N, C-alpha and C positions, 0 to 999 in steps of 0.2 A: 504494500500500500504506500502510495506516495502522497505528498502534501498537495492540497488544492490551492491554486492561486487565482488571481483575478482574471487572467487570460482563460483559465479553464471554465469559469462561469460565462465569460463573454462568448466563447466558442460553443459552449453547450446551448446557450440561448440561440445561437445561429443554427445549430443542428435542430433545435426544436422548431424553428421557423421552416426548415426544410421538411420536417415531419408534416407540417400543414400542407405542403404541396402534395404529399402522399395522400393525406386525408381528402384533399379536394378531388382526387382521382378515385375516391372510395377504396383506397389502399390502407393497410394498417399504418398509422402515422409514426413511422420511424424515419428519422433524418440522421445523416452522417456528413461530417466535414473533415477533410484531411488537411492538416496545417503543417507548414515547415517555415521556420524563421518568422513566425507570427503572420504568415500570409497563406491564404487559401490556395492549395494546389489541386484540390479535387472536392467535389460534393456529390451527394446522392440522396435519394429517398426511395422507399419501397415502391417497386413498380412490377412486382411479380404478376399481378392480375392484368394490368394494362398491357404488358409485353408478352403475356403467356409464357413466362420464363421463371421457373422455380429458383433460379440463382440471382434474380434481380432484387436482392435485398439492398438496403441503403448502403451498407458497408461495401459490398461488391461494386455497386454503381459508383461510389466515391473512389474506389481503387481504380476502376476502369477510366474514370474521368481524369484522375491524377496521372495515370500511365500515359494517356494521350497528351496531356498538357506538358508533362516533364520529358516525354520521349524515352521512358524507361519503366520497366515493370518493378524494378527495385526502388523502393521509396524510403531509402535510408534516412534516418534522423527526422522522420515525420511523426506526427501525433494524430490519431484518429479520435474524434469526438463523436459519440453516437448516443442517441437517447435511450436505447435499450441494449442490454448486455448481448454481445455477439453470440450467435449460434455456432455449432461446430464447423459448419461450412465456411462461415465468414471468418471465424478464428483461424482456420487453416489458411485461408487466402491472405490474411494479415501477416501470418508467419512467413509465408512464401514471399510476400512483398517486402519483408524485412522492416516493417513499421516498427518504430522505436517504442512507442507508448500508445496505449488505448485508454481513453477516459470515457466511462459510460454513466448514464443516469440511472434508470430503473434496472433492477435485477430481474432475471427471467428464471423463475423456479422450474419451468418446464423444459427449456432448451438452452439455458445459459451455459456457455463454454468458457467463461472467464472467471469461474469460481463457484457458480451456483450448483450445477450438477457435475461439472468437471472443469478443469483448468488447462485447456490446450495452449493458451497463450504463454504459459510459464512451464510447460511440460519439460522436465529435465532431459528426456531422451530425444527431443527435437533439436535441430541444429541452430535454432534461434529462439530466444525467449523475449517476451515483450513486457515492459513495465505496465502495470495496471493500476488505475485510479478509479475506484467505483463510488457510486452514490452522489455524483455531482448533479445538483438539482433533481435528486431522485423523486421527491414528492411531485414536483411539477411535471416531470417526464412521465411518471406513473399515472398522474391524473389525465394527461393528454391521451394515453392509451386506454385507461378505464372509461373515460367519457366517450371515446369513440365506440368501444364495444357496447356500452350502455345504450347509446343512440342506435347502433345497428340492431341490437336486440329489440328495441322499441319499434323500429321500422319493420322488422320481420313480423312482429306480433300484429302490427297494424295491417300489414299485407294479408296476414292469415285471417284476421277479423273481417277485412274487406271482402275476401274470398267467400267467407261464410255468409255474409250479408247478400252477396250477389247470387248465391246458390239457393237461398231460401225462397 
């Protein structure tokens, strides 16, 4: 665990804004921004549904964007800020990209691979370990996700009720 600084809060707020882009596309509102020397080198948000691509998680989209901008898949000395703890797929991609540090907001008890159910980012048998800072704006990031799912459940319930009304 590493100390949180003002830049961590600033960039997590930016990642949260990117999560709103995902939500506007009816995607799970997760946003990610990759930063090096306090400048954005890549950004992304969940687009799995929009792109019909199970790998289009916010972290992967940010890595793809950064690779194109930088002209290299190795993103050494960069920090990824993401609103939700990375899953195993994203954690593996971050290790392969040689990201130096990952800062995440909300923990993910179901698929979190940065400490919740496993810790791929710091696995001693891998050839690269990543510094991890967890819980930056955790309440705000968690609320963004839970509000999205609450709204989605209400919409599905309303659709179901509307279907019953039309069938009566």
